[in-house]
C-alpha positions in Angstrom: -19.0 -6.5 38.1 -18.8 -4.7 34.8 -15.8 -3.5 32.8 -15.5 -0.3 30.9 -14.6 -1.1 27.3 -14.1 0.9 24.1 -16.6 -0.4 21.5 -16.4 0.4 17.8 -19.6 2.1 16.6 -18.5 2.6 13.0 -15.6 3.0 10.6 -14.8 5.0 7.5 -12.1 5.7 5.0 -10.9 8.1 2.3 -8.6 7.5 -0.7 -7.4 10.1 -3.1 -8.7 9.8 -6.7 -5.3 9.6 -8.3 -4.2 6.0 -9.0 -0.5 5.4 -9.6 0.2 2.1 -11.3 3.3 0.0 -11.4 3.4 0.6 -15.1 3.6 4.3 -14.6 6.4 3.9 -12.1 8.3 1.7 -14.5 8.4 4.7 -16.8 10.1 6.8 -14.2 12.6 4.5 -12.4 14.3 1.2 -13.2 11.6 -1.2 -12.2 8.8 -3.3 -13.6 5.3 -4.4 -12.7 6.6 -8.0 -12.3 9.4 -6.9 -10.0 7.2 -4.9 -7.7 4.4 -7.5 -7.5 6.8 -10.3 -6.9 8.5 -8.6 -4.0 5.7 -6.6 -2.5 2.3 -7.7 -3.8 1.5 -4.1 -4.7 -0.2 -3.3 -8.1 -1.2 0.3 -7.5 -1.4 3.0 -4.9 -3.2 6.4 -4.4 -1.5 9.7 -4.5 -2.9 12.9 -2.8 -3.8 15.7 -5.2 -2.2 19.2 -4.9 -3.9 20.9 -2.0 -5.0 17.6 -0.5 -3.4 17.1 2.9 -3.2 14.6 5.8 -5.7 16.8 7.6 -8.3 17.1 4.8 -8.2 13.3 4.2 -8.5 12.6 7.9 -11.6 14.8 8.1 -13.1 13.0 5.1 -12.4 9.6 6.8 -13.8 10.9 10.1 -17.0 12.1 8.4 -17.4 8.7 6.8 -16.9 6.9 10.1 -19.4 9.2 11.9 -22.0 8.5 9.2 -21.4 4.8 9.5 -21.8 5.0 13.3 -24.9 7.2 13.0 -23.2 9.6 15.4 -23.1 13.4 15.2 -19.7 15.0 15.4 -20.8 16.9 18.5 -21.0 13.6 20.4 -17.2 13.2 20.0 -15.0 14.5 22.9 -11.7 13.0 21.9 -9.7 12.8 18.7 -6.5 10.8 18.4 -4.8 11.0 15.0 -1.9 8.8 14.0 0.4 10.3 11.4 4.0 10.7 10.4 3.1 13.3 7.8 1.4 16.1 9.7 0.1 19.2 7.9 2.3 21.4 10.1 5.1 20.9 12.6 2.4 22.3 15.0 -0.4 22.5 15.8 -1.4 18.9 15.7 -3.3 17.8 12.6 -6.0 16.4 14.9 -6.8 20.0 16.0 -7.4 20.9 12.3 -9.8 17.9 12.0 -11.6 19.0 15.2 -12.1 22.4 13.8 -13.2 21.1 10.4 -15.8 18.9 12.1 -17.1 21.9 14.1 -16.1 20.4 17.5 -15.1 23.0 20.1 -15.0 20.8 23.2 -12.9 17.9 24.4 -9.3 17.2 23.3 -7.5 16.4 20.1 -3.9 15.5 19.5 -1.6 13.5 17.2 0.3 10.3 17.9 3.5 9.4 16.0 4.6 5.8 15.8 4.9 5.5 12.0 3.3 2.4 10.6 2.3 1.2 14.1 0.6 4.6 14.7 -3.0 3.5 14.4 -2.6 0.7 17.0 -0.8 3.2 19.3 -3.6 5.7 18.8 -6.2 3.0 19.5 -4.4 2.1 22.7 -4.2 5.7 23.8 -7.9 6.4 23.1 -8.9 3.2 24.8 -6.9 4.1 27.9 -8.4 7.6 28.1 -12.0 6.3 27.5 -11.5 3.8 30.4 -10.7 6.6 32.8 -14.2 8.0 32.4 -12.8 11.4 31.4 -14.1 11.0 27.8 -17.1 9.2 26.3 -16.6 8.9 22.5 -13.5 9.1 20.4 -12.4 9.3 16.8 -9.3 7.3 16.2 -7.8 8.2 12.8 -4.8 7.1 10.7 -4.0 9.5 7.9 -0.8 9.8 5.7 0.6 11.6 2.7 3.7 9.5 2.4 4.1 10.5 -1.2 5.5 13.8 0.0 8.3 12.0 1.9 9.5 9.9 -1.0 12.6 10.1 -3.1 11.0 9.4 -6.5 14.4 8.4 -7.9 14.8 5.6 -5.3 13.2 2.5 -6.8 13.5 0.6 -3.5 11.1 2.9 -1.6 9.1 5.0 -4.1 7.2 1.9 -5.3 6.0 0.9 -1.7 4.0 3.8 -0.3 0.7 5.5 -0.9 -1.7 8.1 0.6 -5.0 7.7 2.4 -6.9 7.9 5.6 -9.1 5.6 7.8 -11.0 6.2 11.0 -13.1 4.4 13.7 -15.6 5.8 16.2 -15.1 4.4 19.7 -17.6 4.6 22.6 -17.0 3.8 26.2 -19.5 1.1 27.4 -20.0 -0.8 30.6 -19.9 -4.5 29.7 -19.9 -7.8 31.6 -16.1 -8.4 31.3 -16.4 -11.7 29.5 -14.6 -13.1 26.5 -17.7 -12.3 24.4 -17.5 -8.6 25.2 -17.4 -6.2 22.2 -14.7 -3.6 22.0 -10.9 -3.4 22.6 -9.9 -6.5 24.6 -6.2 -5.8 24.8 -3.4 -3.7 23.1 0.3 -4.5 23.4 2.9 -2.0 22.4 6.6 -2.3 21.7 9.6 -0.2 20.5 13.3 -0.5 20.1 15.2 2.7 19.1 18.4 0.8 18.3 16.9 0.0 14.8 16.3 3.7 13.8 18.8 3.5 10.9 16.9 0.7 9.2 13.8 2.8 8.5 13.7 6.6 9.0 13.3 10.0 7.3 16.6 11.9 6.9 15.2 15.3 7.9 13.3 17.2 10.6 12.9 20.7 12.1 15.4 20.1 14.9 18.1 18.2 12.9 18.1 19.6 9.3 15.3 22.1 9.1 13.9 20.2 6.2 11.2 17.6 5.7 13.7 15.0 4.3 13.1 11.7 2.5 12.3 8.2 3.6 15.2 5.9 3.8 15.0 2.1 4.3 17.1 -1.0 4.6 14.5 -3.3 3.1 16.1 -6.6 3.8 16.8 -5.7 7.5 13.2 -4.5 8.0 11.9 -7.8 6.5 14.3 -9.8 8.6 13.0 -8.4 11.8 9.3 -8.0 10.9 7.9 -11.5 11.2 9.6 -12.3 14.5 8.6 -9.0 16.1 5.0 -9.2 14.9 4.5 -12.8 16.1 6.1 -12.0 19.5 3.7 -9.2 20.3 0.7 -11.1 19.0 1.6 -14.0 21.2 1.6 -11.5 24.1 -1.9 -10.3 23.2 -3.1 -13.9 23.2 -1.6 -14.5 26.7 -3.2 -11.4 28.0 -6.7 -12.5 27.0 -6.5 -16.3 27.0 -7.5 -16.2 23.3 -5.8 -18.4 20.7 -5.4 -18.3 16.9 -8.4 -20.6 16.7 -10.6 -17.8 18.2 -9.7 -15.3 15.5 -12.2 -14.5 12.8 -10.1 -12.0 10.9 -6.5 -11.0 10.8 -6.2 -7.3 9.8 -2.4 -6.6 9.6 -0.6 -3.4 8.6 -0.4 -3.5 4.8 3.4 -3.0 4.3 4.3 -6.0 2.1 2.4 -9.1 1.0 5.4 -11.3 1.9 5.5 -9.9 5.5 1.8 -10.4 5.8 2.0 -14.0 4.5 5.0 -14.8 6.6 3.5 -13.6 9.8 0.2 -15.4 9.2 2.0 -18.6 8.4 4.1 -18.4 11.6 1.0 -17.7 13.6 -1.0 -20.4 12.0 -3.7 -18.1 10.4 -5.1 -19.5 7.2 -5.2 -17.2 4.1 -9.0 -17.0 4.0 -8.9 -15.1 7.3 -6.5 -12.4 6.2 -7.7 -8.9 5.1 -5.4 -7.7 2.3 -5.5 -4.3 0.7 -1.8 -3.7 0.0 -2.3 -4.7 -3.6 -4.6 -1.7 -4.2 -3.4 0.8 -1.6 0.4 0.1 -1.1 1.8 0.9 2.3 -0.2 3.8 3.7 1.6 3.7 7.1 -0.7 4.6 10.0 -3.7 4.7 7.6 -3.4 1.1 6.4 -5.2 -0.8 9.2 -8.3 1.5 9.4 -8.4 1.4 5.6 -8.3 -2.4 5.6 -11.0 -2.4 8.3 -13.3 -0.1 6.4 -12.8 -2.2 3.2 -13.7 -5.5 5.0 -16.7 -4.0 6.7 -18.0 -2.4 3.5 -18.0 -5.8 1.7 -19.5 -7.5 4.8 -16.6 -9.8 5.6 -16.3 -8.3 9.1 -19.5 -8.6 11.0 -20.7 -7.7 14.5 -19.2 -10.1 17.1 -16.2 -11.1 15.0 -12.9 -11.2 16.8 -10.2 -9.3 15.0 -6.4 -9.4 15.4 -4.7 -6.2 14.4 -0.9 -5.9 14.1 1.7 -3.4 12.8 5.4 -2.7 12.7 7.0 0.6 11.7 10.1 2.7 11.8 11.8 3.1 15.2 11.3 0.2 15.3 7.8 0.2 16.8 5.4 -2.7 16.7 2.0 -3.5 18.2 -0.9 -5.8 18.3 -4.6 -5.5 19.4 -7.5 -7.9 19.9 -10.8 -6.3 19.1 -14.3 -7.7 19.0 -16.3 -5.9 16.4 
């Protein structure tokens, strides 16, 4: 008996040209390169140019993923785009990407789970592909977080950057074994009681403004490692896999200390961790697909490798996935 699985055919990314270094930030707010690196591991981040949007970056990442997969855009019948920084309140940014790619069939919509957004989008696309209603999906994470930041707040403006990443998924009938390629399990969590710890203080229904990102950094850090390891353990239980089976740990790139703390608690050695936070900063829903594309491009991630993805974001939301490349 076979099992319908969502298999990754290719991945791609897009980063704006503008690099914002810690030294530049130190000239604007009371901070220093040493302070930022010590607390976050971030050295630089990318900032979208005027006229560059979440949608335009998502389209670039999608085209890169399609080229890597050797798939024509017309073969795509589902687009799920994770973002907290859409081009418009509506329509969904995914629809703009669909139009830019020249696709006039299928469905396209956005998912909003902040930094966990890409894993939520992956879970959504996987579930829809398994129904048989769709055949191939683009799952995209794209963010212009620089436009939500209070550039006078040194605690938050140093953390975030802009960018986009994407994967192409195809539904395939596979034997249903541990060695199957594709999405093996996705586990999702949320707890709205923690909203005040990480949120944006605006919105069309509440203030009629975009607002700025606000964060209680110590509280986020305090919850992060425990929440991440809990949902990862659940993913292991669902599949019968263990840490020993993992080839690569591809976490949300929020903070190097959170990544290291989670890996240590899970028992994952440093040489199995994909880290891009030093160069990208926290790109929210874009961070995992950006890290995937980075590790695929330099041939660290190879076909057949078992990947552990995890993320935590405002809400709080948190999630984990096991995926065989």
